[in-house]
N, CA, C, O and the ligand as a Tripos MOL2 file, in Angstrom:
@<TRIPOS>MOLECULE
protein
  321   319    81     0     0
PROTEIN
NO_CHARGES

@<TRIPOS>ATOM
      1 N          71.6130   66.7310   57.8010 N.3       1 MET1
      2 CA         70.3790   66.1210   57.3120 C.3       1 MET1
      3 C          69.3530   67.1960   56.9890 C.2       1 MET1
      4 O          69.1680   68.1520   57.7410 O.2       1 MET1
      5 N          68.7000   67.0180   55.8640 N.am      2 GLN2
      6 CA         67.7050   67.9880   55.4510 C.3       2 GLN2
      7 C          66.3860   67.7100   56.1550 C.2       2 GLN2
      8 O          66.0140   66.5560   56.3630 O.2       2 GLN2
      9 N          65.6890   68.7680   56.5150 N.am      3 SER3
     10 CA         64.4240   68.5250   57.1910 C.3       3 SER3
     11 C          63.2380   68.8390   56.2880 C.2       3 SER3
     12 O          63.3810   69.3150   55.1620 O.2       3 SER3
     13 N          62.0800   68.5540   56.8270 N.am      4 GLU4
     14 CA         60.8630   68.7300   56.0530 C.3       4 GLU4
     15 C          60.4130   70.1750   56.0310 C.2       4 GLU4
     16 O          60.9320   71.0140   56.7680 O.2       4 GLU4
     17 N          59.4360   70.4580   55.1720 N.am      5 CYS5
     18 CA         58.8880   71.8040   55.0230 C.3       5 CYS5
     19 C          58.3340   72.3330   56.3490 C.2       5 CYS5
     20 O          57.5460   71.6480   57.0010 O.2       5 CYS5
     21 N          58.7380   73.5560   56.7600 N.am      6 PRO6
     22 CA         58.2470   74.1090   58.0250 C.3       6 PRO6
     23 C          56.7620   74.4600   57.9770 C.2       6 PRO6
     24 O          56.1330   74.6280   59.0220 O.2       6 PRO6
     25 N          56.1960   74.5720   56.7730 N.am      7 ALA7
     26 CA         54.7650   74.8690   56.6740 C.3       7 ALA7
     27 C          53.9330   73.6010   56.8770 C.2       7 ALA7
     28 O          52.7030   73.6470   56.9050 O.2       7 ALA7
     29 N          54.6310   72.4650   57.0190 N.am      8 ALA8
     30 CA         53.9420   71.1890   57.2460 C.3       8 ALA8
     31 C          52.8580   70.9300   56.2030 C.2       8 ALA8
     32 O          51.7540   70.5030   56.5400 O.2       8 ALA8
     33 N          53.1770   71.1900   54.9440 N.am      9 CYS9
     34 CA         52.2280   70.9520   53.8570 C.3       9 CYS9
     35 C          52.1280   69.4470   53.5990 C.2       9 CYS9
     36 O          52.8750   68.6640   54.1860 O.2       9 CYS9
     37 N          51.2200   69.0520   52.7340 N.am     10 SER10
     38 CA         51.0320   67.6160   52.5350 C.3      10 SER10
     39 C          52.1520   66.9780   51.7270 C.2      10 SER10
     40 O          52.2710   65.7530   51.6940 O.2      10 SER10
     41 N          52.9870   67.8050   51.0660 N.am     11 GLY11
     42 CA         54.1150   67.2560   50.3120 C.3      11 GLY11
     43 C          55.4330   67.6610   50.9260 C.2      11 GLY11
     44 O          56.4150   67.8910   50.2190 O.2      11 GLY11
     45 N          55.4550   67.7500   52.2450 N.am     12 LYS12
     46 CA         56.5670   68.3730   52.9810 C.3      12 LYS12
     47 C          57.8890   67.6260   52.9680 C.2      12 LYS12
     48 O          58.8500   68.0950   53.5770 O.2      12 LYS12
     49 N          57.9760   66.4880   52.3000 N.am     13 LYS13
     50 CA         59.1890   65.6470   52.3050 C.3      13 LYS13
     51 C          60.4840   66.4270   52.1320 C.2      13 LYS13
     52 O          60.5410   67.4150   51.4000 O.2      13 LYS13
     53 N          61.5030   65.9720   52.8070 N.am     14 ALA14
     54 CA         62.8150   66.6180   52.7360 C.3      14 ALA14
     55 C          63.3250   66.6830   51.3000 C.2      14 ALA14
     56 O          64.0290   67.6270   50.9410 O.2      14 ALA14
     57 N          62.9800   65.6920   50.4690 N.am     15 SER15
     58 CA         63.4650   65.6670   49.0830 C.3      15 SER15
     59 C          62.8600   66.7870   48.2460 C.2      15 SER15
     60 O          63.3460   67.0690   47.1510 O.2      15 SER15
     61 N          61.8160   67.4250   48.7410 N.am     16 ARG16
     62 CA         61.1950   68.5340   48.0100 C.3      16 ARG16
     63 C          61.7240   69.8910   48.4510 C.2      16 ARG16
     64 O          61.2630   70.9220   47.9620 O.2      16 ARG16
     65 N          62.6890   69.9040   49.3750 N.am     17 GLN17
     66 CA         63.2280   71.1590   49.8770 C.3      17 GLN17
     67 C          64.5270   71.4850   49.1410 C.2      17 GLN17
     68 O          65.4570   70.6790   49.1200 O.2      17 GLN17
     69 N          64.5810   72.6770   48.5380 N.am     18 HIS18
     70 CA         65.7490   73.0650   47.7570 C.3      18 HIS18
     71 C          66.1960   74.4760   48.0990 C.2      18 HIS18
     72 O          65.3970   75.3110   48.5230 O.2      18 HIS18
     73 N          67.4770   74.7300   47.9100 N.am     19 ALA19
     74 CA         67.9720   76.0980   48.0820 C.3      19 ALA19
     75 C          67.3250   76.9850   47.0270 C.2      19 ALA19
     76 O          67.0730   76.5430   45.9060 O.2      19 ALA19
     77 N          67.0580   78.2230   47.3830 N.am     20 LEU20
     78 CA         66.4960   79.1770   46.4270 C.3      20 LEU20
     79 C          67.4800   79.3840   45.2820 C.2      20 LEU20
     80 O          68.6760   79.5650   45.5130 O.2      20 LEU20
     81 N          66.9830   79.3590   44.0600 N.am     21 SER21
     82 CA         67.8590   79.6460   42.9250 C.3      21 SER21
     83 C          68.0110   81.1660   42.8250 C.2      21 SER21
     84 O          67.2580   81.9160   43.4470 O.2      21 SER21
     85 N          68.9830   81.6060   42.0460 N.am     22 THR22
     86 CA         69.1910   83.0440   41.8660 C.3      22 THR22
     87 C          67.9290   83.6880   41.3030 C.2      22 THR22
     88 O          67.5120   84.7630   41.7350 O.2      22 THR22
     89 N          67.3410   83.0130   40.3410 N.am     23 GLU23
     90 CA         66.1200   83.5470   39.7130 C.3      23 GLU23
     91 C          64.9920   83.6610   40.7400 C.2      23 GLU23
     92 O          64.2510   84.6440   40.7360 O.2      23 GLU23
     93 N          64.8570   82.6750   41.6100 N.am     24 GLN24
     94 CA         63.8130   82.7280   42.6390 C.3      24 GLN24
     95 C          64.1270   83.8160   43.6570 C.2      24 GLN24
     96 O          63.2260   84.5300   44.0990 O.2      24 GLN24
     97 N          65.3860   83.9480   44.0270 N.am     25 ARG25
     98 CA         65.7630   84.9420   45.0200 C.3      25 ARG25
     99 C          65.4410   86.3560   44.5320 C.2      25 ARG25
    100 O          65.1020   87.2350   45.3250 O.2      25 ARG25
    101 N          65.5510   86.5620   43.2180 N.am     26 GLU26
    102 CA         65.2610   87.8900   42.6640 C.3      26 GLU26
    103 C          63.7660   88.1930   42.6600 C.2      26 GLU26
    104 O          63.3690   89.3470   42.4980 O.2      26 GLU26
    105 N          62.9440   87.1750   42.8350 N.am     27 ARG27
    106 CA         61.4930   87.3690   42.7710 C.3      27 ARG27
    107 C          60.8370   87.5260   44.1360 C.2      27 ARG27
    108 O          59.6450   87.8290   44.2040 O.2      27 ARG27
    109 N          61.5710   87.3310   45.2160 N.am     28 ILE28
    110 CA         60.9870   87.5790   46.5350 C.3      28 ILE28
    111 C          61.2570   89.0380   46.9020 C.2      28 ILE28
    112 O          62.0790   89.6890   46.2570 O.2      28 ILE28
    113 N          60.5840   89.5590   47.9190 N.am     29 SER29
    114 CA         60.7200   90.9820   48.2430 C.3      29 SER29
    115 C          62.1300   91.2970   48.7410 C.2      29 SER29
    116 O          62.8700   90.4130   49.1720 O.2      29 SER29
    117 N          62.4790   92.5850   48.6670 N.am     30 ALA30
    118 CA         63.8030   93.0180   49.1250 C.3      30 ALA30
    119 C          63.9840   92.6850   50.6080 C.2      30 ALA30
    120 O          65.0710   92.2900   51.0300 O.2      30 ALA30
    121 N          62.9300   92.8430   51.3860 N.am     31 ALA31
    122 CA         63.0160   92.5510   52.8240 C.3      31 ALA31
    123 C          63.2970   91.0640   53.0530 C.2      31 ALA31
    124 O          64.1090   90.7000   53.9040 O.2      31 ALA31
    125 N          62.6220   90.2190   52.2900 N.am     32 ALA32
    126 CA         62.8360   88.7790   52.4310 C.3      32 ALA32
    127 C          64.2260   88.3900   51.9300 C.2      32 ALA32
    128 O          64.8760   87.5140   52.5010 O.2      32 ALA32
    129 N          64.6770   89.0470   50.8610 N.am     33 GLN33
    130 CA         66.0290   88.7820   50.3450 C.3      33 GLN33
    131 C          67.0730   89.0930   51.3990 C.2      33 GLN33
    132 O          68.0470   88.3580   51.5640 O.2      33 GLN33
    133 N          66.8570   90.2070   52.1200 N.am     34 ALA34
    134 CA         67.8260   90.6120   53.1450 C.3      34 ALA34
    135 C          67.9090   89.5620   54.2470 C.2      34 ALA34
    136 O          68.9970   89.2440   54.7280 O.2      34 ALA34
    137 N          66.7580   89.0250   54.6450 N.am     35 VAL35
    138 CA         66.7490   87.9940   55.6920 C.3      35 VAL35
    139 C          67.4270   86.7260   55.1750 C.2      35 VAL35
    140 O          68.2220   86.1080   55.8820 O.2      35 VAL35
    141 N          67.1070   86.3440   53.9370 N.am     36 ALA36
    142 CA         67.7040   85.1380   53.3590 C.3      36 ALA36
    143 C          69.2210   85.2770   53.2930 C.2      36 ALA36
    144 O          69.9540   84.3420   53.6130 O.2      36 ALA36
    145 N          69.6850   86.4580   52.8750 N.am     37 GLU37
    146 CA         71.1310   86.6860   52.7850 C.3      37 GLU37
    147 C          71.7900   86.5920   54.1530 C.2      37 GLU37
    148 O          72.8590   85.9990   54.2930 O.2      37 GLU37
    149 N          71.1470   87.1790   55.1660 N.am     38 SER38
    150 CA         71.7510   87.1830   56.5020 C.3      38 SER38
    151 C          71.8070   85.7690   57.0740 C.2      38 SER38
    152 O          72.5940   85.4910   57.9790 O.2      38 SER38
    153 N          70.9690   84.8790   56.5450 N.am     39 ALA39
    154 CA         70.9520   83.4980   57.0460 C.3      39 ALA39
    155 C          71.7070   82.5640   56.1120 C.2      39 ALA39
    156 O          71.6310   81.3450   56.2660 O.2      39 ALA39
    157 N          72.4330   83.1150   55.1500 N.am     40 GLY40
    158 CA         73.2340   82.2810   54.2540 C.3      40 GLY40
    159 C          72.4570   81.6830   53.1090 C.2      40 GLY40
    160 O          72.8590   80.6580   52.5590 O.2      40 GLY40
    161 N          71.3410   82.3070   52.7330 N.am     41 GLY41
    162 CA         70.5540   81.8160   51.5970 C.3      41 GLY41
    163 C          69.2550   81.1810   52.0770 C.2      41 GLY41
    164 O          69.1890   80.6370   53.1790 O.2      41 GLY41
    165 N          68.2440   81.2550   51.2550 N.am     42 GLY42
    166 CA         66.9450   80.7160   51.6450 C.3      42 GLY42
    167 C          66.6960   79.3490   51.0580 C.2      42 GLY42
    168 O          67.4290   78.8840   50.1850 O.2      42 GLY42
    169 N          65.6540   78.7150   51.5480 N.am     43 MET43
    170 CA         65.2030   77.4190   51.0560 C.3      43 MET43
    171 C          63.7760   77.5770   50.5560 C.2      43 MET43
    172 O          63.0610   78.4940   50.9600 O.2      43 MET43
    173 N          63.3690   76.6680   49.6690 N.am     44 ARG44
    174 CA         61.9850   76.6880   49.2040 C.3      44 ARG44
    175 C          61.4770   75.2580   49.1010 C.2      44 ARG44
    176 O          62.1880   74.3530   48.6650 O.2      44 ARG44
    177 N          60.2310   75.0800   49.5130 N.am     45 CYS45
    178 CA         59.5510   73.8000   49.3480 C.3      45 CYS45
    179 C          58.9320   73.8130   47.9580 C.2      45 CYS45
    180 O          58.1360   74.7010   47.6510 O.2      45 CYS45
    181 N          59.2770   72.8520   47.1140 N.am     46 ASN46
    182 CA         58.7450   72.8980   45.7530 C.3      46 ASN46
    183 C          57.3420   72.2960   45.6680 C.2      46 ASN46
    184 O          56.7800   72.1660   44.5800 O.2      46 ASN46
    185 N          56.7880   71.9350   46.8110 N.am     47 TYR47
    186 CA         55.4020   71.4650   46.8210 C.3      47 TYR47
    187 C          54.4520   72.6170   47.1300 C.2      47 TYR47
    188 O          53.5160   72.8550   46.3670 O.2      47 TYR47
    189 N          54.6710   73.3390   48.2320 N.am     48 CYS48
    190 CA         53.7410   74.4090   48.6170 C.3      48 CYS48
    191 C          54.2920   75.7990   48.3370 C.2      48 CYS48
    192 O          53.5460   76.7750   48.4150 O.2      48 CYS48
    193 N          55.5750   75.9180   48.0130 N.am     49 GLY49
    194 CA         56.1540   77.2210   47.6940 C.3      49 GLY49
    195 C          56.6680   77.9890   48.8970 C.2      49 GLY49
    196 O          57.1040   79.1320   48.7620 O.2      49 GLY49
    197 N          56.6240   77.3770   50.0710 N.am     50 CYS50
    198 CA         57.0890   78.0420   51.2930 C.3      50 CYS50
    199 C          58.5820   78.3750   51.1760 C.2      50 CYS50
    200 O          59.4020   77.5080   50.8720 O.2      50 CYS50
    201 N          58.9210   79.6620   51.4260 N.am     51 VAL51
    202 CA         60.3100   80.0950   51.4340 C.3      51 VAL51
    203 C          60.6950   80.3490   52.8850 C.2      51 VAL51
    204 O          59.9750   81.0260   53.6190 O.2      51 VAL51
    205 N          61.8300   79.8030   53.2900 N.am     52 TYR52
    206 CA         62.2240   79.9210   54.6920 C.3      52 TYR52
    207 C          63.7330   79.9180   54.8300 C.2      52 TYR52
    208 O          64.4650   79.5930   53.8950 O.2      52 TYR52
    209 N          64.1770   80.2860   56.0160 N.am     53 VAL53
    210 CA         65.6050   80.2520   56.3010 C.3      53 VAL53
    211 C          65.8170   79.3950   57.5430 C.2      53 VAL53
    212 O          64.9140   79.2270   58.3620 O.2      53 VAL53
    213 N          67.0100   78.8650   57.6640 N.am     54 ALA54
    214 CA         67.3540   78.0500   58.8200 C.3      54 ALA54
    215 C          68.5180   78.7020   59.5480 C.2      54 ALA54
    216 O          69.5260   79.0680   58.9440 O.2      54 ALA54
    217 N          68.3600   78.8360   60.8380 N.am     55 ARG55
    218 CA         69.4570   79.3130   61.6730 C.3      55 ARG55
    219 C          69.6270   78.2680   62.7540 C.2      55 ARG55
    220 O          68.8780   78.2500   63.7310 O.2      55 ARG55
    221 N          70.6100   77.3940   62.5830 N.am     56 GLY56
    222 CA         70.7400   76.2830   63.5040 C.3      56 GLY56
    223 C          69.5030   75.4100   63.3800 C.2      56 GLY56
    224 O          69.1240   75.0180   62.2760 O.2      56 GLY56
    225 N          68.8820   75.1090   64.4930 N.am     57 SER57
    226 CA         67.6850   74.2600   64.4420 C.3      57 SER57
    227 C          66.4180   75.1040   64.2820 C.2      57 SER57
    228 O          65.3300   74.5600   64.0950 O.2      57 SER57
    229 N          66.5580   76.4350   64.3550 N.am     58 GLN58
    230 CA         65.4120   77.3270   64.2160 C.3      58 GLN58
    231 C          65.1470   77.6110   62.7520 C.2      58 GLN58
    232 O          66.0780   77.8750   61.9900 O.2      58 GLN58
    233 N          63.8960   77.5600   62.3540 N.am     59 ARG59
    234 CA         63.5580   77.9190   60.9900 C.3      59 ARG59
    235 C          62.5130   79.0150   60.9860 C.2      59 ARG59
    236 O          61.5690   78.9940   61.7770 O.2      59 ARG59
    237 N          62.6870   79.9650   60.0960 N.am     60 GLU60
    238 CA         61.7360   81.0630   59.9980 C.3      60 GLU60
    239 C          61.1100   81.0580   58.6130 C.2      60 GLU60
    240 O          61.8160   81.0110   57.6050 O.2      60 GLU60
    241 N          59.7950   81.1060   58.5660 N.am     61 GLN61
    242 CA         59.1080   81.1740   57.2790 C.3      61 GLN61
    243 C          59.0380   82.6260   56.8340 C.2      61 GLN61
    244 O          58.6240   83.5000   57.5960 O.2      61 GLN61
    245 N          59.4450   82.8760   55.5970 N.am     62 LEU62
    246 CA         59.4280   84.2430   55.0750 C.3      62 LEU62
    247 C          58.1660   84.5160   54.2640 C.2      62 LEU62
    248 O          57.6390   85.6270   54.2920 O.2      62 LEU62
    249 N          57.6840   83.5170   53.5480 N.am     63 GLY63
    250 CA         56.5020   83.7000   52.7190 C.3      63 GLY63
    251 C          56.3960   82.5580   51.7380 C.2      63 GLY63
    252 O          57.0020   81.5020   51.9210 O.2      63 GLY63
    253 N          55.6110   82.7830   50.6860 N.am     64 PHE64
    254 CA         55.3950   81.7380   49.6810 C.3      64 PHE64
    255 C          55.6740   82.2960   48.2960 C.2      64 PHE64
    256 O          55.2230   83.3910   47.9600 O.2      64 PHE64
    257 N          56.4120   81.5490   47.4970 N.am     65 LEU65
    258 CA         56.7010   81.9390   46.1210 C.3      65 LEU65
    259 C          56.0420   80.9190   45.1940 C.2      65 LEU65
    260 O          56.3010   79.7190   45.2860 O.2      65 LEU65
    261 N          55.1860   81.4160   44.3010 N.am     66 ASP66
    262 CA         54.4400   80.5540   43.3820 C.3      66 ASP66
    263 C          53.6440   79.4970   44.1300 C.2      66 ASP66
    264 O          53.7600   78.2970   43.8840 O.2      66 ASP66
    265 N          52.8450   79.9860   45.0380 N.am     67 ASP67
    266 CA         52.0020   79.1070   45.8360 C.3      67 ASP67
    267 C          50.8770   78.5380   44.9860 C.2      67 ASP67
    268 O          50.2890   79.2510   44.1730 O.2      67 ASP67
    269 N          50.5730   77.2540   45.1700 N.am     68 GLY68
    270 CA         49.5480   76.6040   44.3670 C.3      68 GLY68
    271 C          48.1600   77.1900   44.5740 C.2      68 GLY68
    272 O          47.3450   77.1950   43.6520 O.2      68 GLY68
    273 N          47.8870   77.6800   45.7650 N.am     69 VAL69
    274 CA         46.5630   78.2280   46.0710 C.3      69 VAL69
    275 C          46.5140   79.7320   45.7980 C.2      69 VAL69
    276 O          45.5800   80.2160   45.1590 O.2      69 VAL69
    277 N          47.5080   80.4640   46.2770 N.am     70 MET70
    278 CA         47.5010   81.9260   46.1440 C.3      70 MET70
    279 C          47.9490   82.3970   44.7650 C.2      70 MET70
    280 O          47.7480   83.5560   44.4020 O.2      70 MET70
    281 N          48.5580   81.4920   43.9980 N.am     71 GLY71
    282 CA         48.9470   81.8610   42.6430 C.3      71 GLY71
    283 C          50.4060   82.2390   42.5290 C.2      71 GLY71
    284 O          51.1380   82.2230   43.5180 O.2      71 GLY71
    285 N          50.8400   82.5840   41.3000 N.am     72 PRO72
    286 CA         52.2450   82.8870   41.0640 C.3      72 PRO72
    287 C          52.6850   84.1730   41.7630 C.2      72 PRO72
    288 O          51.8690   85.0260   42.1140 O.2      72 PRO72
    289 N          53.9830   84.2820   41.9500 N.am     73 GLY73
    290 CA         54.5390   85.4860   42.5620 C.3      73 GLY73
    291 C          54.7860   85.3020   44.0540 C.2      73 GLY73
    292 O          54.6420   84.2120   44.6060 O.2      73 GLY73
    293 N          55.1610   86.4020   44.6770 N.am     74 TRP74
    294 CA         55.5510   86.3950   46.0860 C.3      74 TRP74
    295 C          54.3760   86.7530   46.9780 C.2      74 TRP74
    296 O          53.6730   87.7310   46.7210 O.2      74 TRP74
    297 N          54.1580   85.9640   48.0280 N.am     75 HIS75
    298 CA         53.0780   86.2160   48.9720 C.3      75 HIS75
    299 C          53.6670   86.1730   50.3800 C.2      75 HIS75
    300 O          54.1660   85.1380   50.8220 O.2      75 HIS75
    301 N          53.6050   87.2980   51.0740 N.am     76 SER76
    302 CA         54.1300   87.3250   52.4290 C.3      76 SER76
    303 C          53.4800   88.4350   53.2270 C.2      76 SER76
    304 O          53.3850   89.5710   52.7610 O.2      76 SER76
    305 N          53.0370   88.1120   54.4180 N.am     77 ARG77
    306 CA         52.4920   89.1350   55.3000 C.3      77 ARG77
    307 C          53.6150   89.8180   56.0540 C.2      77 ARG77
    308 O          53.5720   91.0200   56.3180 O.2      77 ARG77
    309 N          54.6270   89.0210   56.3970 N.am     78 ARG78
    310 CA         55.7120   89.5500   57.2270 C.3      78 ARG78
    311 C          56.7500   90.3230   56.4320 C.2      78 ARG78
    312 O          57.3010   91.3130   56.9130 O.2      78 ARG78
    313 N          57.0130   89.8720   55.2200 N.am     79 TYR79
    314 CA         58.0270   90.5130   54.3670 C.3      79 TYR79
    315 C          57.4130   90.8160   53.0030 C.2      79 TYR79
    316 O          57.8270   90.2370   51.9990 O.2      79 TYR79
    317 N          56.4320   91.7150   52.9560 N.am     80 PRO80
    318 CA         55.7330   91.9780   51.6840 C.3      80 PRO80
    319 C          56.6260   92.6810   50.6740 C.2      80 PRO80
    320 O          56.1880   92.9710   49.5600 O.2      80 PRO80
    321 ZN         55.8220   72.8110   51.8130 Zn       81 ZN81
@<TRIPOS>BOND
     1     1     2 1
     2     2     3 1
     3     3     4 2
     4     3     5 am
     5     5     6 1
     6     6     7 1
     7     7     8 2
     8     7     9 am
     9     9    10 1
    10    10    11 1
    11    11    12 2
    12    11    13 am
    13    13    14 1
    14    14    15 1
    15    15    16 2
    16    15    17 am
    17    17    18 1
    18    18    19 1
    19    19    20 2
    20    19    21 am
    21    21    22 1
    22    22    23 1
    23    23    24 2
    24    23    25 am
    25    25    26 1
    26    26    27 1
    27    27    28 2
    28    27    29 am
    29    29    30 1
    30    30    31 1
    31    31    32 2
    32    31    33 am
    33    33    34 1
    34    34    35 1
    35    35    36 2
    36    35    37 am
    37    37    38 1
    38    38    39 1
    39    39    40 2
    40    39    41 am
    41    41    42 1
    42    42    43 1
    43    43    44 2
    44    43    45 am
    45    45    46 1
    46    46    47 1
    47    47    48 2
    48    47    49 am
    49    49    50 1
    50    50    51 1
    51    51    52 2
    52    51    53 am
    53    53    54 1
    54    54    55 1
    55    55    56 2
    56    55    57 am
    57    57    58 1
    58    58    59 1
    59    59    60 2
    60    59    61 am
    61    61    62 1
    62    62    63 1
    63    63    64 2
    64    63    65 am
    65    65    66 1
    66    66    67 1
    67    67    68 2
    68    67    69 am
    69    69    70 1
    70    70    71 1
    71    71    72 2
    72    71    73 am
    73    73    74 1
    74    74    75 1
    75    75    76 2
    76    75    77 am
    77    77    78 1
    78    78    79 1
    79    79    80 2
    80    79    81 am
    81    81    82 1
    82    82    83 1
    83    83    84 2
    84    83    85 am
    85    85    86 1
    86    86    87 1
    87    87    88 2
    88    87    89 am
    89    89    90 1
    90    90    91 1
    91    91    92 2
    92    91    93 am
    93    93    94 1
    94    94    95 1
    95    95    96 2
    96    95    97 am
    97    97    98 1
    98    98    99 1
    99    99   100 2
   100    99   101 am
   101   101   102 1
   102   102   103 1
   103   103   104 2
   104   103   105 am
   105   105   106 1
   106   106   107 1
   107   107   108 2
   108   107   109 am
   109   109   110 1
   110   110   111 1
   111   111   112 2
   112   111   113 am
   113   113   114 1
   114   114   115 1
   115   115   116 2
   116   115   117 am
   117   117   118 1
   118   118   119 1
   119   119   120 2
   120   119   121 am
   121   121   122 1
   122   122   123 1
   123   123   124 2
   124   123   125 am
   125   125   126 1
   126   126   127 1
   127   127   128 2
   128   127   129 am
   129   129   130 1
   130   130   131 1
   131   131   132 2
   132   131   133 am
   133   133   134 1
   134   134   135 1
   135   135   136 2
   136   135   137 am
   137   137   138 1
   138   138   139 1
   139   139   140 2
   140   139   141 am
   141   141   142 1
   142   142   143 1
   143   143   144 2
   144   143   145 am
   145   145   146 1
   146   146   147 1
   147   147   148 2
   148   147   149 am
   149   149   150 1
   150   150   151 1
   151   151   152 2
   152   151   153 am
   153   153   154 1
   154   154   155 1
   155   155   156 2
   156   155   157 am
   157   157   158 1
   158   158   159 1
   159   159   160 2
   160   159   161 am
   161   161   162 1
   162   162   163 1
   163   163   164 2
   164   163   165 am
   165   165   166 1
   166   166   167 1
   167   167   168 2
   168   167   169 am
   169   169   170 1
   170   170   171 1
   171   171   172 2
   172   171   173 am
   173   173   174 1
   174   174   175 1
   175   175   176 2
   176   175   177 am
   177   177   178 1
   178   178   179 1
   179   179   180 2
   180   179   181 am
   181   181   182 1
   182   182   183 1
   183   183   184 2
   184   183   185 am
   185   185   186 1
   186   186   187 1
   187   187   188 2
   188   187   189 am
   189   189   190 1
   190   190   191 1
   191   191   192 2
   192   191   193 am
   193   193   194 1
   194   194   195 1
   195   195   196 2
   196   195   197 am
   197   197   198 1
   198   198   199 1
   199   199   200 2
   200   199   201 am
   201   201   202 1
   202   202   203 1
   203   203   204 2
   204   203   205 am
   205   205   206 1
   206   206   207 1
   207   207   208 2
   208   207   209 am
   209   209   210 1
   210   210   211 1
   211   211   212 2
   212   211   213 am
   213   213   214 1
   214   214   215 1
   215   215   216 2
   216   215   217 am
   217   217   218 1
   218   218   219 1
   219   219   220 2
   220   219   221 am
   221   221   222 1
   222   222   223 1
   223   223   224 2
   224   223   225 am
   225   225   226 1
   226   226   227 1
   227   227   228 2
   228   227   229 am
   229   229   230 1
   230   230   231 1
   231   231   232 2
   232   231   233 am
   233   233   234 1
   234   234   235 1
   235   235   236 2
   236   235   237 am
   237   237   238 1
   238   238   239 1
   239   239   240 2
   240   239   241 am
   241   241   242 1
   242   242   243 1
   243   243   244 2
   244   243   245 am
   245   245   246 1
   246   246   247 1
   247   247   248 2
   248   247   249 am
   249   249   250 1
   250   250   251 1
   251   251   252 2
   252   251   253 am
   253   253   254 1
   254   254   255 1
   255   255   256 2
   256   255   257 am
   257   257   258 1
   258   258   259 1
   259   259   260 2
   260   259   261 am
   261   261   262 1
   262   262   263 1
   263   263   264 2
   264   263   265 am
   265   265   266 1
   266   266   267 1
   267   267   268 2
   268   267   269 am
   269   269   270 1
   270   270   271 1
   271   271   272 2
   272   271   273 am
   273   273   274 1
   274   274   275 1
   275   275   276 2
   276   275   277 am
   277   277   278 1
   278   278   279 1
   279   279   280 2
   280   279   281 am
   281   281   282 1
   282   282   283 1
   283   283   284 2
   284   283   285 am
   285   285   286 1
   286   286   287 1
   287   287   288 2
   288   287   289 am
   289   289   290 1
   290   290   291 1
   291   291   292 2
   292   291   293 am
   293   293   294 1
   294   294   295 1
   295   295   296 2
   296   295   297 am
   297   297   298 1
   298   298   299 1
   299   299   300 2
   300   299   301 am
   301   301   302 1
   302   302   303 1
   303   303   304 2
   304   303   305 am
   305   305   306 1
   306   306   307 1
   307   307   308 2
   308   307   309 am
   309   309   310 1
   310   310   311 1
   311   311   312 2
   312   311   313 am
   313   313   314 1
   314   314   315 1
   315   315   316 2
   316   315   317 am
   317   317   318 1
   318   318   319 1
   319   319   320 2
@<TRIPOS>SUBSTRUCTURE
     1 MET1         2 RESIDUE 1 A MET
     2 GLN2         6 RESIDUE 1 A GLN
     3 SER3        10 RESIDUE 1 A SER
     4 GLU4        14 RESIDUE 1 A GLU
     5 CYS5        18 RESIDUE 1 A CYS
     6 PRO6        22 RESIDUE 1 A PRO
     7 ALA7        26 RESIDUE 1 A ALA
     8 ALA8        30 RESIDUE 1 A ALA
     9 CYS9        34 RESIDUE 1 A CYS
    10 SER10       38 RESIDUE 1 A SER
    11 GLY11       42 RESIDUE 1 A GLY
    12 LYS12       46 RESIDUE 1 A LYS
    13 LYS13       50 RESIDUE 1 A LYS
    14 ALA14       54 RESIDUE 1 A ALA
    15 SER15       58 RESIDUE 1 A SER
    16 ARG16       62 RESIDUE 1 A ARG
    17 GLN17       66 RESIDUE 1 A GLN
    18 HIS18       70 RESIDUE 1 A HIS
    19 ALA19       74 RESIDUE 1 A ALA
    20 LEU20       78 RESIDUE 1 A LEU
    21 SER21       82 RESIDUE 1 A SER
    22 THR22       86 RESIDUE 1 A THR
    23 GLU23       90 RESIDUE 1 A GLU
    24 GLN24       94 RESIDUE 1 A GLN
    25 ARG25       98 RESIDUE 1 A ARG
    26 GLU26      102 RESIDUE 1 A GLU
    27 ARG27      106 RESIDUE 1 A ARG
    28 ILE28      110 RESIDUE 1 A ILE
    29 SER29      114 RESIDUE 1 A SER
    30 ALA30      118 RESIDUE 1 A ALA
    31 ALA31      122 RESIDUE 1 A ALA
    32 ALA32      126 RESIDUE 1 A ALA
    33 GLN33      130 RESIDUE 1 A GLN
    34 ALA34      134 RESIDUE 1 A ALA
    35 VAL35      138 RESIDUE 1 A VAL
    36 ALA36      142 RESIDUE 1 A ALA
    37 GLU37      146 RESIDUE 1 A GLU
    38 SER38      150 RESIDUE 1 A SER
    39 ALA39      154 RESIDUE 1 A ALA
    40 GLY40      158 RESIDUE 1 A GLY
    41 GLY41      162 RESIDUE 1 A GLY
    42 GLY42      166 RESIDUE 1 A GLY
    43 MET43      170 RESIDUE 1 A MET
    44 ARG44      174 RESIDUE 1 A ARG
    45 CYS45      178 RESIDUE 1 A CYS
    46 ASN46      182 RESIDUE 1 A ASN
    47 TYR47      186 RESIDUE 1 A TYR
    48 CYS48      190 RESIDUE 1 A CYS
    49 GLY49      194 RESIDUE 1 A GLY
    50 CYS50      198 RESIDUE 1 A CYS
    51 VAL51      202 RESIDUE 1 A VAL
    52 TYR52      206 RESIDUE 1 A TYR
    53 VAL53      210 RESIDUE 1 A VAL
    54 ALA54      214 RESIDUE 1 A ALA
    55 ARG55      218 RESIDUE 1 A ARG
    56 GLY56      222 RESIDUE 1 A GLY
    57 SER57      226 RESIDUE 1 A SER
    58 GLN58      230 RESIDUE 1 A GLN
    59 ARG59      234 RESIDUE 1 A ARG
    60 GLU60      238 RESIDUE 1 A GLU
    61 GLN61      242 RESIDUE 1 A GLN
    62 LEU62      246 RESIDUE 1 A LEU
    63 GLY63      250 RESIDUE 1 A GLY
    64 PHE64      254 RESIDUE 1 A PHE
    65 LEU65      258 RESIDUE 1 A LEU
    66 ASP66      262 RESIDUE 1 A ASP
    67 ASP67      266 RESIDUE 1 A ASP
    68 GLY68      270 RESIDUE 1 A GLY
    69 VAL69      274 RESIDUE 1 A VAL
    70 MET70      278 RESIDUE 1 A MET
    71 GLY71      282 RESIDUE 1 A GLY
    72 PRO72      286 RESIDUE 1 A PRO
    73 GLY73      290 RESIDUE 1 A GLY
    74 TRP74      294 RESIDUE 1 A TRP
    75 HIS75      298 RESIDUE 1 A HIS
    76 SER76      302 RESIDUE 1 A SER
    77 ARG77      306 RESIDUE 1 A ARG
    78 ARG78      310 RESIDUE 1 A ARG
    79 TYR79      314 RESIDUE 1 A TYR
    80 PRO80      318 RESIDUE 1 A PRO
    81 ZN81       321 GROUP 0 **** ****
């Protein structure tokens, strides 16, 4: 079962959560790509742009891609 956005945004519905496309994966930082790869690929919320990975029931937020507030591109404090 797919879960909701870990950023708990207002459009967090499970139906808005998608696997990162190849094109999106190429636009996040190399550090974030490495984490996504080690977790079997990343996910993105198409409402808030949150990119995250799931390891079992644990989810880690990597950053935001094309965030509505911060603007286009990759935004991450942890994986700049
Ligand atoms: Zn979201």
